[in-house]
C-alpha positions in Angstrom: 94.3 -10.8 31.9 92.1 -8.2 30.3 91.2 -10.5 27.4 89.9 -13.4 29.6 87.8 -10.7 31.8 86.2 -9.5 28.2 85.6 -13.2 27.2 83.8 -14.0 30.6 81.6 -10.8 30.4 80.6 -11.8 26.6 79.9 -15.3 28.0 77.6 -14.1 30.7 75.7 -11.6 28.5 75.3 -14.4 25.8 73.9 -16.7 28.8 71.6 -13.9 30.0 70.2 -13.3 26.1 69.5 -17.0 25.8 67.8 -17.1 29.2 65.8 -13.9 28.2 64.9 -15.3 25.0 63.7 -18.8 26.5 61.8 -16.5 29.1 59.8 -14.5 26.5 59.1 -17.6 24.3 57.6 -19.2 27.4 55.5 -15.9 28.1 54.1 -16.1 24.5 53.5 -19.7 24.5 51.7 -19.6 27.7 50.0 -16.0 27.2 46.0 -16.1 27.4 44.7 -12.7 26.2 41.7 -11.1 28.2 38.9 -10.3 25.7 36.9 -7.0 26.2 33.4 -7.4 24.7 32.4 -4.1 22.8 28.7 -3.3 22.9 27.1 -3.4 19.4 27.4 -0.1 17.4 24.5 2.3 17.7 23.7 4.1 14.3 21.2 7.0 14.6 18.5 7.1 12.0 18.3 10.5 10.0 16.4 13.2 11.7 12.8 13.1 11.0 12.7 9.7 9.4 9.4 7.6 9.5 8.3 4.1 9.6 9.2 1.5 7.2 6.6 -0.6 5.8 6.3 -4.1 4.0 4.5 -5.0 0.9 1.6 -6.8 2.7 1.3 -3.8 5.0 0.5 -1.4 2.1 -1.1 -3.9 -0.4 -4.4 -4.9 1.1 -8.1 -5.1 0.3 -10.1 -1.8 0.9 -12.8 -3.9 2.6 -13.6 -7.5 3.1 -17.0 -8.6 2.9 -18.4 -11.7 4.5 -21.1 -13.7 2.5 -23.2 -15.4 5.4 -25.3 -17.0 2.9 -29.1 -16.4 1.4 -27.9 -12.8 0.2 -27.0 -11.7 3.8 -23.6 -9.6 4.2 -21.3 -7.9 6.8 -18.2 -6.2 6.1 -14.9 -5.5 8.0 -12.8 -2.3 7.3 -9.1 -1.8 7.6 -7.9 -1.6 11.0 -10.7 -3.6 12.6 -10.3 -6.8 14.3 -11.8 -9.1 12.1 -10.1 -7.5 9.1 -6.7 -7.7 10.8 -7.3 -11.3 11.4 -7.8 -12.3 7.8 -5.3 -9.7 6.3 -2.4 -11.2 8.3 -3.0 -14.7 7.2 -3.2 -13.7 3.2 0.3 -13.9 2.7 0.2 -17.5 4.0 -2.5 -18.5 1.5 -1.2 -21.0 -1.2 -3.0 -20.6 -4.6 -2.9 -22.8 -7.5 -2.4 -21.6 -11.2 -4.9 -19.3 -12.2 -7.4 -19.7 -15.1 -9.6 -17.9 -17.3 -13.4 -19.2 -17.0 -15.4 -19.7 -20.2 -17.8 -16.7 -20.8 -20.7 -19.2 -21.2 -20.3 -20.1 -17.5 -20.6 -16.5 -16.4 -23.8 -16.6 -15.4 -24.0 -19.6 -13.2 -20.9 -18.6 -11.3 -22.3 -15.3 -10.5 -25.4 -16.9 -9.4 -23.3 -18.9 -6.9 -21.6 -16.0 -5.7 -25.0 -14.2 -4.7 -26.1 -17.6 -2.8 -23.1 -19.4 -1.4 -21.0 -18.4 1.8 -17.6 -17.1 1.6 -15.5 -14.1 2.2 -14.6 -11.5 -0.6 -11.7 -9.0 -0.9 -12.8 -5.7 -2.4 -10.5 -3.3 -4.2 -12.0 0.0 -5.1 -9.6 0.3 -8.2 -8.6 -2.7 -10.2 -5.3 -4.1 -9.0 -3.1 -5.8 -11.4 -3.0 -9.4 -11.4 0.7 -9.7 -11.0 0.5 -7.2 -7.9 -2.5 -9.0 -6.5 -0.3 -12.2 -6.5 2.3 -10.5 -4.1 -0.3 -10.6 -1.5 -0.3 -14.6 -1.5 2.1 -17.3 -1.2 2.7 -18.2 -4.8 5.3 -18.4 -7.3 4.2 -15.5 -9.5 5.6 -17.3 -12.8 3.9 -20.6 -12.2 0.7 -18.8 -10.9 0.2 -16.8 -14.1 1.6 -19.6 -16.4 -1.9 -20.0 -18.1 -2.3 -16.1 -18.5 -1.6 -14.2 -21.5 1.3 -12.1 -20.0 0.8 -9.1 -22.1 -2.9 -8.9 -21.4 -3.2 -9.7 -17.6 -6.5 -8.2 -16.4 -7.2 -5.9 -13.4 -9.0 -7.4 -10.5 -11.9 -5.6 -8.5 -13.1 -8.5 -6.5 -11.6 -11.8 -5.2 -13.9 -14.3 -3.7 -12.9 -17.4 -1.7 -15.8 -20.0 -1.4 -16.6 -23.7 -0.9 -17.4 -25.0 -4.4 -20.2 -27.4 -4.0 -18.8 -29.5 -7.0 -15.7 -30.5 -4.8 -15.8 -32.1 -1.6 -13.4 -30.4 0.8 -11.6 -27.7 -1.3 -11.8 -23.9 -1.2 -12.1 -22.2 -4.6 -11.2 -18.6 -5.4 -13.2 -16.6 -8.0 -11.5 -13.3 -9.6 -13.7 -10.7 -11.0 -12.4 -8.1 -13.4 -15.0 -5.5 -13.8 -12.9 -3.2 -15.9 -11.8 -6.2 -18.5 -15.2 -7.9 -18.2 -13.5 -11.3 -17.3 -14.0 -14.0 -14.7 -10.8 -16.3 -13.5 -10.5 -19.0 -11.2 -8.1 -20.6 -8.8 -8.1 -23.0 -5.9 -6.4 -23.0 -2.4 -3.7 -25.5 -1.3 -3.8 -24.7 2.3 -7.1 -23.3 3.4 -9.6 -25.8 4.7 -13.3 -25.6 4.7 -12.8 -25.1 8.5 -10.7 -22.2 8.1 -13.0 -20.7 5.7 -15.7 -21.0 8.2 -13.7 -19.3 10.8 -13.2 -16.2 8.3 -16.9 -16.2 7.5 -17.7 -16.2 11.5 -15.5 -13.2 12.2 -18.0 -11.3 10.4 -21.1 -12.5 12.1 -21.3 -9.5 14.3 -20.2 -6.7 11.9 -22.2 -4.1 10.5 -24.9 -5.5 7.9 -24.7 -4.3 4.5 -26.8 -5.0 1.2 -25.4 -5.8 -2.1 -26.7 -3.6 -5.1 -26.0 -5.3 -8.3 -25.7 -3.2 -11.4 -26.4 -5.4 -14.3 -25.9 -4.2 -18.0 -26.7 -6.2 -21.2 -23.2 -5.7 -22.7 -21.6 -6.2 -19.3 -21.3 -10.0 -18.7 -19.3 -9.3 -15.1 -21.5 -7.5 -12.6 -20.6 -4.4 -10.6 -21.7 -4.7 -7.0 -21.9 -2.0 -4.4 -22.0 -3.1 -0.8 -24.0 -0.4 1.3 -24.8 -0.2 5.0 -28.1 -1.3 5.9 -28.2 1.2 9.1 -26.9 5.1 9.6 -23.1 5.0 10.3 -21.7 6.8 13.1 -18.1 8.2 12.0 -15.9 10.7 14.1 -15.0 14.1 12.7 -11.4 14.5 13.7 -9.1 17.7 14.1 -5.4 17.1 14.1 -2.5 19.7 14.6 0.1 19.4 12.0 3.8 20.5 11.1 5.5 20.7 7.8 8.4 18.4 6.9 11.3 20.7 6.6 12.8 20.8 2.9 16.3 20.6 3.9 15.3 16.8 5.2 14.1 15.8 2.2 17.2 17.3 0.4 19.1 15.1 2.9 17.2 12.0 2.1 16.9 12.4 -1.8 20.5 13.5 -2.5 23.9 12.1 -1.6 25.6 15.0 -1.1 23.3 18.0 -0.1 26.0 20.6 0.0 26.2 20.3 -3.8 22.7 20.9 -4.4 21.6 24.4 -5.9 18.4 26.1 -4.9 16.6 28.1 -7.7 13.6 30.3 -7.1 11.1 29.9 -10.0 8.8 32.6 -11.2 6.0 30.6 -10.8 4.8 29.2 -7.0 7.7 26.9 -6.6 11.1 26.3 -5.7 13.5 24.0 -7.4 16.5 22.2 -5.6 18.7 20.3 -8.5 22.0 18.4 -8.6 22.6 17.0 -12.0 20.0 15.7 -13.8 18.0 15.1 -10.6 16.0 17.7 -8.9 13.3 18.2 -6.1 10.2 20.8 -6.7 8.6 22.3 -3.7 5.4 24.6 -4.0 6.0 28.0 -2.2 3.3 26.9 0.5 5.7 23.9 1.4 3.0 21.6 1.4 4.0 19.2 -1.2 7.2 18.2 -3.0 7.9 16.2 -6.4 11.4 14.6 -6.7 12.3 13.6 -10.3 15.3 11.5 -11.6 14.8 10.9 -15.4 16.4 7.8 -17.0 19.2 8.0 -19.2 17.9 8.0 -22.9 19.6 4.5 -23.6 17.6 3.3 -20.7 14.4 4.2 -22.4 15.0 2.2 -25.3 15.3 -1.1 -23.6 12.3 -3.6 -23.7 9.6 -2.9 -21.2 8.9 -5.3 -18.5 5.6 -6.5 -18.2 5.7 -6.9 -14.1 4.8 -3.9 -12.3 7.6 -3.9 -9.5 5.4 -2.2 -6.6 7.8 -3.6 -4.4 10.7 -1.4 -5.3 8.7 1.7 -5.1 7.8 0.9 -1.4 11.2 0.2 -0.7 12.3 3.6 -2.0 9.8 5.3 0.5 11.4 3.2 3.2 14.7 4.7 2.3 13.5 8.2 1.5 11.4 9.6 4.4 9.4 6.6 5.1 5.5 6.5 5.9 4.8 9.1 8.3 1.1 8.2 8.4 -1.1 5.2 7.7 -1.3 4.5 3.8 -3.1 2.0 1.9 -2.3 0.9 -2.0 -5.0 3.2 -4.0 -4.6 2.6 -7.7 -2.1 2.1 -10.5 -1.4 4.0 -13.8 0.2 2.5 -16.5 1.6 4.8 -19.4 2.7 2.1 -22.0 4.1 4.4 -24.4 6.5 5.8 -21.9 7.2 2.6 -20.2 6.1 4.3 -17.1 4.2 3.2 -14.2 2.7 5.4 -11.4 1.6 3.9 -8.0 -0.6 5.7 -5.5 -1.1 5.2 -2.0 -3.6 7.0 -0.1 -3.9 8.3 3.4 -6.3 6.7 5.8 -7.7 7.8 9.2 -8.8 4.8 11.0 -11.1 2.7 8.7 -11.5 5.1 6.0 -9.5 6.7 3.2 -9.1 10.5 2.8 -9.6 12.8 0.1 -9.0 16.5 -0.6 -11.2 18.8 -3.1 -10.0 18.6 -6.8 -6.3 19.5 -6.9 -5.7 19.5 -3.2 -6.5 15.8 -3.4 -2.8 15.1 -4.1 -2.1 16.2 -0.7 -3.5 12.8 0.8 -1.9 10.6 -1.9 1.9 9.3 -2.1 2.8 8.6 -5.5 6.0 6.8 -6.8 6.9 6.6 -10.4 8.8 3.6 -11.7 10.2 3.4 -15.4 12.3 0.4 -16.5 12.7 -1.1 -13.0 13.7 2.1 -11.5 12.3 5.0 -9.5 12.3 8.1 -11.4 9.7 10.2 -9.6 8.2 10.5 -6.1 5.3 12.8 -5.1 4.4 13.3 -1.6 2.7 15.8 0.8 4.9 17.8 3.5 2.4 17.9 5.9 2.6 15.6 8.9 -0.1 15.2 11.3 0.6 15.7 14.8 -1.3 15.5 17.9 -5.2 15.1 18.0 -6.9 18.5 18.8 -10.6 17.7 18.9 -13.0 15.0 17.7 -16.8 14.7 17.6 -19.4 12.1 16.3 -21.2 12.5 13.1 -24.0 10.4 11.8 -24.2 9.6 8.0 -27.2 8.2 6.5 -27.4 4.6 5.5 -25.9 3.5 2.0 -29.4 2.1 1.4 -31.1 5.5 2.1 -28.4 7.2 0.0 -28.6 5.0 -3.0 -32.4 5.4 -3.0 -31.9 9.2 -3.0 -29.6 8.8 -5.8 -32.0 6.8 -8.0 -34.9 9.2 -7.0 -32.8 12.0 -8.5 -32.5 10.1 -11.7 -28.9 9.1 -11.5 -27.9 6.3 -13.4 -26.1 3.8 -11.0 -24.3 2.2 -14.0 -22.2 5.4 -14.2 -21.1 5.2 -10.5 -17.7 3.2 -10.1 -17.7 3.5 -6.3 -19.7 4.4 -3.3 -17.8 4.4 -0.1 -17.4 6.2 3.5 -14.5 8.4 3.5 -12.8 11.6 5.1 -12.7 15.1 3.2 -9.8 17.0 4.7 -9.0 20.8 4.8 -6.1 22.5 6.0 -5.9 25.9 7.9 -3.0 27.8 9.5 -2.9 25.5 12.6 -5.1 22.3 11.9 -6.0 19.4 9.5 -9.9 18.6 9.6 -11.2 15.3 8.7 -14.8 15.4 8.0 -16.6 12.2 7.3 -18.8 11.8 4.1 -20.2 9.4 1.8 -17.8 9.7 -1.4 -19.6 8.8 -4.7 -17.2 8.4 -7.7 -18.6 8.6 -11.2 -16.7 7.0 -14.0 -16.2 10.2 -16.1 -14.3 11.7 -13.2 -16.7 13.6 -11.0 -16.8 13.1 -7.4 -19.5 14.0 -4.8 -19.2 14.4 -1.1 -22.6 13.5 0.7 -23.4 13.9 4.3 -27.2 14.0 4.0 -29.6 13.0 1.3 -30.3 16.6 0.7 -27.0 17.1 -0.6 -27.7 14.9 -3.6 -30.0 17.6 -5.1 -27.5 20.0 -4.3 -25.1 18.5 -6.5 -27.6 18.6 -9.4 -28.2 22.3 -9.1 
């Protein structure tokens, strides 16, 4: 009797387990999960990180000249409506492969340049041809296919015009004042109507006169575009603050806790981690970061391409662009395979300068060696809110040039004449005062607010 009851219990349990198994299998088969949608993750940017910039936002002309024909000119400066319209279109311009012009044709092309309509992109300092190509929609290798890759010239001016020998095509003429070369290309997607629209944008702009400096042994002329009327420019005063050094340490070193601080005997403080270092002056106004390459890397073959884009992205990742900057110049040290790229601070439409050694406070420099950033020099002063401004009137460029000639200045010795700001720092404010800035080829720089200043510089 006991055995029969035990077997009945086992059979009941076994039946229950089979039924439970079938129930659970059915539950699994028919189960539909309810998904909960998670919001996208939010990542906080490092404290104090400034804006990112792309290539075309930094590598751009210092001014655009509108050739209205019959030696009439107007100018568009950065951050003006007409300039911005044209500059935004540049990255869409398709240019055909570039070619050198025969030297015996230089005079004909330069005469056409003074008479025909067009627009001209002006760079205060020569820009390497391979960097200039990045401003347009070109395959760089094909675009430079007819050029000697080891002797690429630097370009000062780019003129887009309608070639009268061609029916419906916009041609491009490149002027290298430094290398005394003229180069030519054509556009694939700019119509004569498009060019007319670009020219028309300048019809209401400030009138300028072109002063051509011709030297017997210089087949490519230097041209200065100077305002025909006095120029009203605002003097500006800003509050400022210093970028904390620990911010820069956190941007530049993977583990800031391993960075050692060394007080140097001079006027600087050094932060080092292995071969890398950050040097800051004791006034906390400027820093220099260095990351020397390995000895084996320096023995490699030097690339002929100046990789400005790599430098721009490095700044994007290491503090960013805390104020408006525009490409200024490039220095190549071939013996060291080192390229130094300079970006200059701008206020409104004009570049900013300092006196002598203080000029470095208003430039940002990236050093590139063997396709790697090995140096980074920048100001630690950040502009804050505007504290004051007042309008000042500068003499016309024509009046300035007349005064320079009257004092016996050889115009052939002048590299650039432009409007810019001279900046000075005190304990609370950064003052930006407008001047005519005259740069001489031998390195001198004059700041002129009125024509009497010309004589003062000569005393």
